[in-house]
C-alpha angles and dihedrals in degrees: 000000000000094000091058091046090054091047091052091049091049092050091046090052090050092051091049091048092051090050090050090051091050090051091051092050090051091050092049092048091049092049092049091049090051091050091049090052090052090051090050089055091049091049092052091048093051092046090049091050093049095038090224124114099164106102091202093056112113092232096048107136113267091215091055090049092051091045090052090053092049090048091050090049089052091052089052090051091049090052090051091048091052089055090049090048092053089052091046091050090052090049090049092052089050092048091049090052090050090049091052090051092049091049091049090049091050092050092046094048096032127114113305114253121245094258092052093062111092116247094245091056091051091057090049091053094050094057 
């Protein structure tokens, strides 16, 4: 039936959209992790130049302090993205289950196969 076919297409679209969103979240998390690693390297470099690693020291490099704050903000964002990813994975699983139900419904209510049509009806169709 057409209504089931449309339902299956809608559910398939929803599954593809959820997968795309998961992919975007993974890319963003990877990018933030890369940026945090670069900031770590910059922090170490600044501390090495200044010879001070104690963040409470009065002469601790301002750039290193600011880079630490940016890095910490990135870690907070990564943590938030992980929570979003968990939610998106749950939504994807739900969408996949709905798609499977819609496909099963379409198959169940779909066109009868040739062998399911009674013999008398076949003769009527032929002519």
